[in-house]
N, C-alpha and C positions, 0 to 999 in steps of 0.2 A: 319303414314307418318312423316318423319323428316322434319321440316320447318326451313330453315336456311337463315337468312338475312345477306347478305355480304355487308359491307360498308368499308370506308377508312377514315383516318383522313384528307387526302389531295387528290386533283385530281391526276389522272395518277399513282396511287399507284400499279395498276395491279389487280384490282378486277375481271375484266372479264377474264383475262388470267388465274388467279387462278381457277376460276369456270370451264373454258374450260379444263384445265389440269386435274381437278378432274373427270369431266365427261368422258374424254378420258381414264383415268387410271382405274376407278372402273367399271368393266364390269358386276358385279353381282348385280347392283342396277339399277332401272329404275328412271330416273331423269325427272323433269319438271323445267321450268324456267319462271320467270316474272320479269319485271322491271317497277313498277308502275309509277315512275316519270322519264320520258325520258329526256335525255340531249344531245343526239347526233342525231339530226334530219336528216333523209334522206327521199327520196321519192322513193317508189317502187310500181309499178302497180297502179299508180295514187292515192296512199294513203301515209299518213305520217307514218313513221316507225322509231323505234330507231335502230341505227347501231348495238349496242350490242345485242339487242333482236333478230334482223335478223340473226346475227352470231349464236346465241345459237339455234334458231329454225333449222337452217341448220345442226349444229353439232349434234343435237339430232336425226336428220334424221326422224322427224315426222312433216314435213313441212305442209302437208295438214291438219293434225289434229290440230296443234297448231295455224295455221293462221286463222282457223275458230273462234278463240278466240282473234283475234288481238287487239280488243278494250279493252280487259281485261289484256292482257300481259303488255301493256303500257296504262295507263289511259289518259295520256296527257303530254304536254310539258310546256305549258304556265301557269304561276301561276295564273294570273287573270282569265283565262278561267276555270281552275280547281276549283278555289275558288267560282266561280259563279255556277258551276255544283254540287259541293259536300260541304255539311257542315260536321262537325266532325262525326256525325252519318252515313252520306252517305259514307264517306271515310272508316269507319269500315265495312260497308256493302259491299262495293266494294272489299275490301281486303279479306273478308270472301268468296266472290264469286270466287276470284282468287284461293283461297285454294281449294274450292270445284270443280270448273270447270276445272282449269288448273292442280292443284295438283292431284285431282282425286284419282286413284288407284296407283299412282307412289310411289316409296319408299322414294324419297327425292325431296322436292321443294326448289330450290334456288330462293330467291327473292333479286335482286340486287338493291342497293340504287342509288341515284343520285351521283354527283361527289365527295361528301364528307359527313361528319357526320352531318353537319348543313343543307344540301340541303333538301328542302321540309318541314322544321319545321313550316313555316307559314301555311302550308296546312295540318299539322298532317301526313305528308308523310315522315318525317325524319326517318332514320333507327331505332332509339330507339323506337319511337312510333309504327312503323310497327311491330317490334319484339313483343311488348306488345300486340298489337291488334290480331295478329295471333298466339300468344303463341309459338313463335319460338325462336331459338337461334341466337344471334347476334355475328357475327364474324367480326372483324375489321382488315383490311389489312393496315399495316404500312410500309412505305418505305422511302428511302432517305439516307442522310449522317447520321452517327452514332449519332451525337448530336441532329439532327432533330428527329430521331426515339425515343431517350430517352425522349426528351421533350414531344412528342406526347403521349407516354405511361404514363409518369408522370401526364400529364393532365387527362388521363383516370382515373388514380388512385385517383386524387384529386377531380374530379368533377362528375364522374359517380358512380352510386351505383353498383360496380362491383360484389357484392355478390348476386345481384338479379339473379334469375334462367335464365333470358333471355340472360345474357352475357356469351358467350362461350369461349372467349379468343382472342388472336391476332395471325395473320400470319405476320411475319416480312419478307419483300420482298426486293430483289435487293441489298443484302449486299455484298460489294466488298471484304472485308477481313473476311471470315466466321469464321476462327479459332480465330482471335482476338476478334470478336464480342461475340462469345460463351464463351470465357474465361473471358473477362473483363466486358461485359454488361449483358449477360443473367442472372447471379446470382443476380444482382441488380433488374432486372425486376421480377424475381421470388419472391424476398423479398417483392415486392409491392403487391403480391397476384394476379398477372396477369398470367393467363395460357398461355404459349407460345405453340401454336399448331405446329409451325414450323418456321425455319429460312432458307429462300431460298436465295441462292447466286445469285449475278448479273451475267448474261451471255450476252456478247456483241451481240451474234448472234440473240438474241430476239429483238434487236433494229435496225437490218438491214432492208432496203427496197428492194423490187424487182422492176424491171422496169415497170411491168404492174401496180403495186400499184402507182408508180409515174405518169404514164401516166393517170391513172384515176383521181388522185388528182389534177394534173396540167391541166387537160382537154387538154392533148397533142395529136397531130396527129402523128401516127407512120409512118415514111417514109422509114424505112429500118429495116431489122433484126427482123421482126415480130414473127418469130418462137422461138426467144430466150428472150421473155419478162419476163421469170422466172429468168433471171440472177439476182444475188444478189449484191447489192451495199454495199461495206464496206468502201470505201474511196472516197472523192470528190476532184476534181481538177477544179479550176475556171480560165477560160481564160478571165480575166477582162480587158476591155479597159482602157487605161492610165487615162482618165479623170474620171473614176469611182473608182480609187484606194483609194481615201480618204473616200469612203463610207464604214462605218463599222457598225455592225460586219458582217463578212462573215465566213462560215465554214472554219476551219483550213485546209491548203493544205498539203496533205501527200507527202512523197517522191515518185518520179516517179517510183521507183522499186516496190512499194507496189501494190498488186493485187486487182482485183474486183473494178476497178476505174470507177467513173462516171465523165465524162468531161462535164462542162457547159460552153458554149461559143457561140459567134455569128456565123452565117452562112458564113460571109465574111472571117473568119480566117481559110482559107483552109489548111495552113501549120500545124496549131495546131491540126486540126481535123484529117488530114492524119497521123500525128505522133501518135495520140491516137489510130488510127485504127491498128497500128503495135505493140501496147503494150497489156498487159493483162487488157483490157478495158471491163467493164460490159455493158456500154452503153454511149451514148452521147446525151446531150440535147442542141438543137440549139435554140437560143433565138431570139426575135424580129421578128419572122415569116420570117426570111431570109433563103430561101431554098438554101442549098449548091449545088455546081456543080454536074452534073449527074455522073461524074466519081467517086466522093466521095460516092454517094449513092450506086453505083455499087460495089465499094470496100467494103463498109459496109455490103452489102448483101453477098458478097463472104466470108467475115470473120465471118458472123453471128452475127454482133454487132448491136444492136438496136439503131436507131436514132429517138429521139422524137423532134417534132417541137412545140414550144410554142410562144405565142404572147408577153409575158412579157420580160423585159430586163434581162441581165445577173445578175445584182445585186438583183433585186426583185425575180427572180427565185431561186437563191441560198438562199436568206433569207427565202423564203417560205418553201423550203426543210429543212432548218436548224430548223425551228419552228415546223415541222411536228412531230406528234407522230406515231410511227410504230404500228398502230392498227392491231390487229390480224384479219385474214381472214379465211374463211372456207377451203380454198385451201392451207393454210400454214401448211401442214402435218408435216414437219420437226420441226417447232416451237412448234406445239401442242404436238408432241412426246417428245420433250425436256422438255416442261413444265410438262408433266406427269412423266417423270423420276425424275425431281427435286422434285416434290411433294411426290413421292414415297420414295425417299431417305431422304428428309430433313423435313418431317412433319409426324405427327401421325393423319392424317385426317381420316383414316379408323376407328379409335376409335370413332371419333365424329359422324360418320355415322351409327354406330351400333344401 
């Protein structure tokens, strides 16, 4: 069984998305997944659960089998609690049990780290230690602007023993100018002795939200257009009251002719809402719990445009969305298919899995 530890230099580099894309792409292998140090706490069925682990269990379509090992897929979240429960020997034993009980007879076990390369170091659950303990390959996902990527990889060259058997190389993710990067930067990285498993281009569609995702994250009430909550949001328009105009930052406002718009405004702004209902609008978020007039709700239902009602004001709602990360979900079939295509075209991951 191949044991692969996936980490990143910084948070939100795309570790989980890369793993999901590989699992979706490679059909001739049987995969297992674990994330010993959880960092995205959710509650499911009266139990604490890691968001990424929950996603992977669903993608692997072995929910009943893997949920029986819930306490091993993710050992815990809180450093002080884990430190109390496990000493160094205990951590090694727990990781060994993950390999045996979750890895089992699978071809590949992916073990995802916390948010970055340093996460869990105090507990001996950092990805470098984990790779050593389980005798696995460490793959590091690097992303960001070109300068940031080069800094991160140079850091690896300077301070990590990259010749150790456990270091498998880097996947460079979310690169906006692929040709320029491969021509100007990749040769320098290769000279450092770092194996580039792949360079994956940035795709805007992987950052888009759907209305049902926003409804869940904002704890919104759907008051119209419930059948179209899968609408994709590409642009945001904010109907901001005049007295809030000096509150910054807010997401940039696109031109009115751009499609897949999300309107965020108060329920009292009937003219603005009605205008949005006549455009290519993906959905409308009504703020401050002000329910718009019934004729607006009826028109939204006629047009099939979802309206979400939230209790926060327009500024706070817009800022919350602006700060959101477009986390992958099990129902994001188009995103997962795109990730698989990108990994197939731009990486040599199959060689690593042999």
